[in-house]
N, CA, C and O atoms as a printed pandas DataFrame, in Angstrom:
     atom_number atom_name residue_name chain_id  residue_number  x_coord  y_coord  z_coord
0              1         N          MET        A               1   15.352   50.760  -19.666
1              2        CA          MET        A               1   14.043   50.876  -20.306
2              3         C          MET        A               1   14.165   51.778  -21.545
3              4         O          MET        A               1   13.494   51.539  -22.549
4              5         N          ASN        A               2   14.989   52.778  -21.482
5              6        CA          ASN        A               2   15.125   53.604  -22.609
6              7         C          ASN        A               2   15.547   52.935  -23.857
7              8         O          ASN        A               2   15.072   53.273  -24.942
8              9         N          GLU        A               3   16.447   51.972  -23.734
9             10        CA          GLU        A               3   16.906   51.164  -24.856
10            11         C          GLU        A               3   15.720   50.487  -25.488
11            12         O          GLU        A               3   15.531   50.524  -26.704
12            13         N          ILE        A               4   14.922   49.866  -24.640
13            14        CA          ILE        A               4   13.820   49.101  -25.141
14            15         C          ILE        A               4   12.747   49.961  -25.942
15            16         O          ILE        A               4   12.331   49.624  -27.050
16            17         N          THR        A               5   12.327   51.147  -25.243
17            18        CA          THR        A               5   11.419   52.058  -25.914
18            19         C          THR        A               5   12.007   52.626  -27.286
19            20         O          THR        A               5   11.307   52.775  -28.288
20            21         N          THR        A               6   13.197   52.890  -27.233
21            22        CA          THR        A               6   13.847   53.427  -28.524
22            23         C          THR        A               6   13.858   52.336  -29.571
23            24         O          THR        A               6   13.549   52.581  -30.737
24            25         N          PHE        A               7   14.202   51.174  -29.172
25            26        CA          PHE        A               7   14.201   49.998  -30.174
26            27         C          PHE        A               7   12.841   49.757  -30.717
27            28         O          PHE        A               7   12.716   49.417  -31.894
28            29         N          LEU        A               8   11.759   49.920  -29.898
29            30        CA          LEU        A               8   10.417   49.704  -30.311
30            31         C          LEU        A               8    9.864   50.882  -31.124
31            32         O          LEU        A               8    8.726   50.824  -31.589
32            33         N          GLY        A               9   10.620   51.903  -31.294
33            34        CA          GLY        A               9   10.246   53.065  -32.085
34            35         C          GLY        A               9    9.275   53.992  -31.277
35            36         O          GLY        A               9    8.527   54.783  -31.853
36            37         N          LEU        A              10    9.321   53.865  -29.997
37            38        CA          LEU        A              10    8.361   54.675  -29.207
38            39         C          LEU        A              10    8.953   55.960  -28.666
39            40         O          LEU        A              10    8.236   56.734  -28.031
40            41         N          GLY        A              11   10.224   56.219  -28.889
41            42        CA          GLY        A              11   10.859   57.411  -28.397
42            43         C          GLY        A              11   11.661   57.055  -27.179
43            44         O          GLY        A              11   11.801   55.903  -26.767
44            45         N          SER        A              12   12.192   58.165  -26.618
45            46        CA          SER        A              12   13.055   58.001  -25.439
46            47         C          SER        A              12   12.337   58.022  -24.129
47            48         O          SER        A              12   11.770   59.034  -23.719
48            49         N          TYR        A              13   12.371   56.835  -23.448
49            50        CA          TYR        A              13   11.747   56.671  -22.178
50            51         C          TYR        A              13   12.188   57.703  -21.155
51            52         O          TYR        A              13   11.365   58.182  -20.376
52            53         N          LYS        A              14   13.479   58.061  -21.138
53            54        CA          LYS        A              14   13.978   59.026  -20.219
54            55         C          LYS        A              14   13.463   60.489  -20.415
55            56         O          LYS        A              14   13.577   61.342  -19.535
56            57         N          ASP        A              15   12.893   60.714  -21.623
57            58        CA          ASP        A              15   12.336   62.060  -21.921
58            59         C          ASP        A              15   10.798   62.108  -21.572
59            60         O          ASP        A              15   10.174   63.167  -21.525
60            61         N          TRP        A              16   10.264   60.922  -21.340
61            62        CA          TRP        A              16    8.807   60.894  -21.134
62            63         C          TRP        A              16    8.438   61.497  -19.736
63            64         O          TRP        A              16    9.262   61.424  -18.825
64            65         N          ASP        A              17    7.273   62.063  -19.554
65            66        CA          ASP        A              17    6.751   62.486  -18.190
66            67         C          ASP        A              17    6.293   61.195  -17.464
67            68         O          ASP        A              17    6.112   60.139  -18.070
68            69         N          GLU        A              18    6.135   61.328  -16.275
69            70        CA          GLU        A              18    5.741   60.199  -15.352
70            71         C          GLU        A              18    4.511   59.506  -15.762
71            72         O          GLU        A              18    4.452   58.278  -15.704
72            73         N          ASP        A              19    3.419   60.299  -16.216
73            74        CA          ASP        A              19    2.143   59.690  -16.668
74            75         C          ASP        A              19    2.425   58.745  -17.959
75            76         O          ASP        A              19    1.913   57.629  -18.047
76            77         N          LYS        A              20    3.146   59.199  -18.794
77            78        CA          LYS        A              20    3.372   58.453  -20.058
78            79         C          LYS        A              20    4.191   57.162  -19.712
79            80         O          LYS        A              20    3.931   56.097  -20.272
80            81         N          LYS        A              21    5.171   57.278  -18.792
81            82        CA          LYS        A              21    5.932   56.085  -18.347
82            83         C          LYS        A              21    4.999   54.978  -17.667
83            84         O          LYS        A              21    5.049   53.790  -17.986
84            85         N          VAL        A              22    4.175   55.480  -16.731
85            86        CA          VAL        A              22    3.228   54.550  -16.034
86            87         C          VAL        A              22    2.335   53.863  -17.075
87            88         O          VAL        A              22    2.170   52.643  -17.081
88            89         N          LYS        A              23    1.768   54.695  -17.949
89            90        CA          LYS        A              23    0.853   54.108  -18.984
90            91         C          LYS        A              23    1.505   53.075  -19.833
91            92         O          LYS        A              23    0.872   52.062  -20.132
92            93         N          PHE        A              24    2.810   53.272  -20.272
93            94        CA          PHE        A              24    3.519   52.396  -21.057
94            95         C          PHE        A              24    3.810   51.104  -20.251
95            96         O          PHE        A              24    3.662   50.002  -20.779
96            97         N          LEU        A              25    4.216   51.244  -18.999
97            98        CA          LEU        A              25    4.615   50.081  -18.137
98            99         C          LEU        A              25    3.420   49.194  -17.847
99           100         O          LEU        A              25    3.502   47.966  -17.871
100          101         N          LEU        A              26    2.325   49.848  -17.576
101          102        CA          LEU        A              26    1.149   48.987  -17.218
102          103         C          LEU        A              26    0.545   48.348  -18.466
103          104         O          LEU        A              26   -0.007   47.250  -18.394
104          105         N          SER        A              27    0.645   49.024  -19.608
105          106        CA          SER        A              27    0.222   48.452  -20.900
106          107         C          SER        A              27    1.104   47.250  -21.284
107          108         O          SER        A              27    0.609   46.248  -21.801
108          109         N          GLU        A              28    2.372   47.359  -21.033
109          110        CA          GLU        A              28    3.209   46.249  -21.337
110          111         C          GLU        A              28    3.107   45.067  -20.394
111          112         O          GLU        A              28    3.275   43.915  -20.793
112          113         N          LEU        A              29    2.837   45.363  -19.171
113          114        CA          LEU        A              29    2.631   44.274  -18.223
114          115         C          LEU        A              29    1.363   43.473  -18.604
115          116         O          LEU        A              29    1.299   42.271  -18.346
116          117         N          GLU        A              30    0.387   44.113  -19.198
117          118        CA          GLU        A              30   -0.885   43.404  -19.702
118          119         C          GLU        A              30   -0.697   42.790  -21.051
119          120         O          GLU        A              30   -1.481   41.927  -21.444
120          121         N          SER        A              31    0.306   43.196  -21.774
121          122        CA          SER        A              31    0.536   42.660  -23.090
122          123         C          SER        A              31    0.825   41.190  -23.186
123          124         O          SER        A              31    1.526   40.679  -22.312
124          125         N          LYS        A              32    0.370   40.500  -24.123
125          126        CA          LYS        A              32    0.710   39.052  -24.341
126          127         C          LYS        A              32    1.980   38.828  -25.137
127          128         O          LYS        A              32    2.570   37.749  -25.084
128          129         N          ARG        A              33    2.404   39.841  -25.874
129          130        CA          ARG        A              33    3.627   39.714  -26.679
130          131         C          ARG        A              33    4.914   39.830  -25.832
131          132         O          ARG        A              33    4.932   40.491  -24.794
132          133         N          PRO        A              34    5.917   39.211  -26.276
133          134        CA          PRO        A              34    7.194   39.334  -25.442
134          135         C          PRO        A              34    7.728   40.780  -25.567
135          136         O          PRO        A              34    7.653   41.459  -26.591
136          137         N          LEU        A              35    8.249   41.142  -24.456
137          138        CA          LEU        A              35    8.742   42.588  -24.349
138          139         C          LEU        A              35   10.003   42.707  -25.306
139          140         O          LEU        A              35   10.108   43.669  -26.066
140          141         N          LEU        A              36   10.866   41.797  -25.253
141          142        CA          LEU        A              36   12.152   41.899  -25.918
142          143         C          LEU        A              36   12.378   40.793  -26.928
143          144         O          LEU        A              36   12.164   39.607  -26.674
144          145         N          PRO        A              37   12.839   41.265  -28.124
145          146        CA          PRO        A              37   13.234   40.250  -29.122
146          147         C          PRO        A              37   14.542   39.588  -28.669
147          148         O          PRO        A              37   15.501   40.277  -28.321
148          149         N          ARG        A              38   14.574   38.270  -28.676
149          150        CA          ARG        A              38   15.706   37.494  -28.092
150          151         C          ARG        A              38   16.956   37.647  -28.920
151          152         O          ARG        A              38   18.062   37.515  -28.395
152          153         N          THR        A              39   16.805   37.931  -30.247
153          154        CA          THR        A              39   17.854   38.127  -31.255
154          155         C          THR        A              39   18.528   39.493  -31.214
155          156         O          THR        A              39   19.587   39.675  -31.815
156          157         N          ARG        A              40   17.926   40.461  -30.509
157          158        CA          ARG        A              40   18.406   41.855  -30.631
158          159         C          ARG        A              40   19.811   41.937  -29.932
159          160         O          ARG        A              40   20.054   41.193  -28.982
160          161         N          LYS        A              41   20.656   42.758  -30.357
161          162        CA          LYS        A              41   21.978   43.041  -29.815
162          163         C          LYS        A              41   21.772   44.252  -28.864
163          164         O          LYS        A              41   21.301   45.316  -29.267
164          165         N          TYR        A              42   22.133   44.043  -27.637
165          166        CA          TYR        A              42   21.944   45.082  -26.566
166          167         C          TYR        A              42   23.265   45.684  -26.160
167          168         O          TYR        A              42   24.313   45.090  -26.419
168          169         N          THR        A              43   23.251   46.833  -25.538
169          170        CA          THR        A              43   24.471   47.477  -25.099
170          171         C          THR        A              43   24.849   46.630  -23.844
171          172         O          THR        A              43   24.050   45.900  -23.257
172          173         N          GLU        A              44   26.186   46.813  -23.490
173          174        CA          GLU        A              44   26.729   46.037  -22.347
174          175         C          GLU        A              44   25.900   46.293  -21.122
175          176         O          GLU        A              44   25.582   45.370  -20.373
176          177         N          GLU        A              45   25.533   47.586  -20.904
177          178        CA          GLU        A              45   24.754   47.887  -19.673
178          179         C          GLU        A              45   23.366   47.212  -19.645
179          180         O          GLU        A              45   22.922   46.675  -18.629
180          181         N          ALA        A              46   22.715   47.270  -20.810
181          182        CA          ALA        A              46   21.368   46.547  -20.894
182          183         C          ALA        A              46   21.479   45.088  -20.798
183          184         O          ALA        A              46   20.654   44.423  -20.171
184          185         N          ARG        A              47   22.558   44.541  -21.453
185          186        CA          ARG        A              47   22.748   43.078  -21.249
186          187         C          ARG        A              47   22.960   42.640  -19.831
187          188         O          ARG        A              47   22.466   41.600  -19.396
188          189         N          GLU        A              48   23.746   43.495  -19.079
189          190        CA          GLU        A              48   24.021   43.118  -17.674
190          191         C          GLU        A              48   22.629   43.179  -16.857
191          192         O          GLU        A              48   22.315   42.306  -16.048
192          193         N          CYS        A              49   21.883   44.228  -17.134
193          194        CA          CYS        A              49   20.569   44.286  -16.533
194          195         C          CYS        A              49   19.614   43.093  -16.832
195          196         O          CYS        A              49   19.003   42.490  -15.950
196          197         N          LEU        A              50   19.551   42.839  -18.034
197          198        CA          LEU        A              50   18.657   41.721  -18.556
198          199         C          LEU        A              50   19.173   40.299  -18.035
199          200         O          LEU        A              50   18.406   39.414  -17.656
200          201         N          ASN        A              51   20.443   40.200  -18.061
201          202        CA          ASN        A              51   21.088   38.879  -17.456
202          203         C          ASN        A              51   20.768   38.756  -15.954
203          204         O          ASN        A              51   20.608   37.652  -15.435
204          205         N          THR        A              52   20.678   39.895  -15.274
205          206        CA          THR        A              52   20.192   39.783  -13.865
206          207         C          THR        A              52   18.800   39.198  -13.700
207          208         O          THR        A              52   18.511   38.366  -12.840
208          209         N          PHE        A              53   17.994   39.686  -14.566
209          210        CA          PHE        A              53   16.625   39.205  -14.492
210          211         C          PHE        A              53   16.493   37.748  -14.999
211          212         O          PHE        A              53   15.598   37.016  -14.575
212          213         N          LYS        A              54   17.417   37.334  -15.930
213          214        CA          LYS        A              54   17.346   35.995  -16.452
214          215         C          LYS        A              54   17.740   35.082  -15.294
215          216         O          LYS        A              54   17.154   34.013  -15.126
216          217         N          ILE        A              55   18.761   35.506  -14.463
217          218        CA          ILE        A              55   19.219   34.726  -13.246
218          219         C          ILE        A              55   18.007   34.609  -12.284
219          220         O          ILE        A              55   17.669   33.525  -11.808
220          221         N          ILE        A              56   17.385   35.751  -12.027
221          222        CA          ILE        A              56   16.183   35.736  -11.049
222          223         C          ILE        A              56   15.153   34.740  -11.621
223          224         O          ILE        A              56   14.575   33.976  -10.848
224          225         N          SER        A              57   14.907   34.719  -12.920
225          226        CA          SER        A              57   13.880   33.785  -13.436
226          227         C          SER        A              57   14.171   32.340  -13.093
227          228         O          SER        A              57   13.260   31.514  -13.029
228          229         N          GLU        A              58   15.449   32.033  -12.872
229          230        CA          GLU        A              58   15.939   30.651  -12.593
230          231         C          GLU        A              58   15.897   30.251  -11.116
231          232         O          GLU        A              58   15.983   29.078  -10.754
232          233         N          MET        A              59   15.760   31.280  -10.289
233          234        CA          MET        A              59   15.894   31.085   -8.756
234          235         C          MET        A              59   14.520   30.880   -8.239
235          236         O          MET        A              59   13.532   31.353   -8.800
236          237         N          PRO        A              60   14.471   30.084   -7.036
237          238        CA          PRO        A              60   13.187   29.955   -6.379
238          239         C          PRO        A              60   12.859   31.177   -5.716
239          240         O          PRO        A              60   13.749   31.829   -5.170
240          241         N          ARG        A              61   11.556   31.585   -5.710
241          242        CA          ARG        A              61   10.992   32.885   -5.154
242          243         C          ARG        A              61   11.542   32.958   -3.820
243          244         O          ARG        A              61   12.031   34.036   -3.484
244          245         N          SER        A              62   11.545   31.930   -2.949
245          246        CA          SER        A              62   11.829   32.074   -1.508
246          247         C          SER        A              62   13.248   32.562   -1.344
247          248         O          SER        A              62   13.520   33.139   -0.291
248          249         N          SER        A              63   14.213   32.395   -2.286
249          250        CA          SER        A              63   15.593   32.895   -2.091
250          251         C          SER        A              63   15.757   34.287   -2.281
251          252         O          SER        A              63   16.841   34.809   -2.021
252          253         N          LEU        A              64   14.737   34.987   -2.732
253          254        CA          LEU        A              64   14.965   36.484   -3.087
254          255         C          LEU        A              64   14.413   37.393   -1.976
255          256         O          LEU        A              64   14.684   38.593   -2.011
256          257         N          GLY        A              65   13.694   36.911   -1.046
257          258        CA          GLY        A              65   13.113   37.798    0.061
258          259         C          GLY        A              65   12.101   38.759   -0.494
259          260         O          GLY        A              65   11.579   38.594   -1.597
260          261         N          ASN        A              66   11.849   39.733    0.275
261          262        CA          ASN        A              66   10.791   40.779   -0.082
262          263         C          ASN        A              66   11.445   42.086   -0.386
263          264         O          ASN        A              66   12.285   42.584    0.365
264          265         N          TYR        A              67   11.025   42.659   -1.553
265          266        CA          TYR        A              67   11.622   43.928   -2.019
266          267         C          TYR        A              67   10.516   44.845   -2.403
267          268         O          TYR        A              67    9.456   44.400   -2.843
268          269         N          VAL        A              68   10.744   46.141   -2.241
269          270        CA          VAL        A              68    9.865   47.105   -2.789
270          271         C          VAL        A              68   10.501   47.542   -4.176
271          272         O          VAL        A              68   11.629   48.032   -4.215
272          273         N          ILE        A              69    9.743   47.346   -5.298
273          274        CA          ILE        A              69   10.323   47.566   -6.552
274          275         C          ILE        A              69    9.405   48.435   -7.365
275          276         O          ILE        A              69    8.249   48.651   -7.001
276          277         N          SER        A              70    9.925   48.938   -8.478
277          278        CA          SER        A              70    9.209   49.799   -9.317
278          279         C          SER        A              70    8.489   49.003  -10.402
279          280         O          SER        A              70    8.848   47.845  -10.613
280          281         N          VAL        A              71    7.519   49.538  -11.088
281          282        CA          VAL        A              71    6.737   48.916  -12.153
282          283         C          VAL        A              71    7.672   48.552  -13.291
283          284         O          VAL        A              71    7.499   47.501  -13.908
284          285         N          SER        A              72    8.638   49.370  -13.581
285          286        CA          SER        A              72    9.599   49.028  -14.584
286          287         C          SER        A              72   10.399   47.726  -14.324
287          288         O          SER        A              72   10.731   46.969  -15.236
288          289         N          VAL        A              73   10.687   47.516  -13.004
289          290        CA          VAL        A              73   11.368   46.229  -12.665
290          291         C          VAL        A              73   10.367   45.027  -12.859
291          292         O          VAL        A              73   10.766   43.933  -13.258
292          293         N          LEU        A              74    9.098   45.273  -12.570
293          294        CA          LEU        A              74    8.127   44.215  -12.857
294          295         C          LEU        A              74    8.070   43.863  -14.325
295          296         O          LEU        A              74    7.943   42.694  -14.691
296          297         N          LEU        A              75    8.167   44.898  -15.183
297          298        CA          LEU        A              75    8.147   44.687  -16.628
298          299         C          LEU        A              75    9.362   43.986  -17.078
299          300         O          LEU        A              75    9.272   43.128  -17.957
300          301         N          LEU        A              76   10.571   44.310  -16.502
301          302        CA          LEU        A              76   11.771   43.527  -16.912
302          303         C          LEU        A              76   11.711   42.091  -16.416
303          304         O          LEU        A              76   12.251   41.182  -17.047
304          305         N          GLN        A              77   11.060   41.897  -15.296
305          306        CA          GLN        A              77   10.944   40.534  -14.723
306          307         C          GLN        A              77    9.996   39.738  -15.726
307          308         O          GLN        A              77   10.249   38.577  -16.047
308          309         N          LYS        A              78    8.958   40.392  -16.169
309          310        CA          LYS        A              78    8.119   39.662  -17.130
310          311         C          LYS        A              78    8.775   39.394  -18.418
311          312         O          LYS        A              78    8.544   38.333  -18.997
312          313         N          GLY        A              79    9.569   40.262  -18.909
313          314        CA          GLY        A              79   10.406   40.057  -20.108
314          315         C          GLY        A              79   11.414   38.864  -19.916
315          316         O          GLY        A              79   11.745   38.162  -20.872
316          317         N          ALA        A              80   11.863   38.675  -18.710
317          318        CA          ALA        A              80   12.858   37.597  -18.491
318          319         C          ALA        A              80   12.133   36.342  -18.052
319          320         O          ALA        A              80   12.754   35.377  -17.606
320          321         N          ASN        A              81   10.743   36.358  -18.188
321          322        CA          ASN        A              81   10.021   35.103  -17.816
322          323         C          ASN        A              81   10.092   34.630  -16.319
323          324         O          ASN        A              81    9.970   33.442  -16.021
324          325         N          VAL        A              82   10.283   35.555  -15.455
325          326        CA          VAL        A              82   10.151   35.388  -14.040
326          327         C          VAL        A              82    8.785   34.899  -13.704
327          328         O          VAL        A              82    7.792   35.604  -13.887
328          329         N          LYS        A              83    8.728   33.599  -13.176
329          330        CA          LYS        A              83    7.359   33.051  -12.938
330          331         C          LYS        A              83    6.568   33.809  -11.795
331          332         O          LYS        A              83    5.399   34.163  -11.944
332          333         N          ASP        A              84    7.264   34.017  -10.700
333          334        CA          ASP        A              84    6.615   34.718   -9.566
334          335         C          ASP        A              84    7.169   36.048   -9.448
335          336         O          ASP        A              84    8.222   36.237   -8.838
336          337         N          LEU        A              85    6.479   37.036  -10.031
337          338        CA          LEU        A              85    7.082   38.436   -9.918
338          339         C          LEU        A              85    7.233   38.867   -8.461
339          340         O          LEU        A              85    6.366   38.591   -7.632
340          341         N          LEU        A              86    8.349   39.553   -8.154
341          342        CA          LEU        A              86    8.671   39.994   -6.855
342          343         C          LEU        A              86    7.694   41.135   -6.499
343          344         O          LEU        A              86    7.769   41.693   -5.405
């Protein structure tokens, strides 16, 4: 998430307090614009994370079971076009 907020010119996500993180995440979940530019070059760690969500977006919901997840994971799912958010 830090790489995304830094790229968007919003500062360092890891330095934000919890209230600012929640406001950002909820705002982005409501946003109509794509979270991530497809042409951006990401670090290896970020690519691995984003590729995981890309794979999730291609799987049937029933194959993933039930998970307790954070709002940031919901946002990454949205960014990867996961149709049925976990």
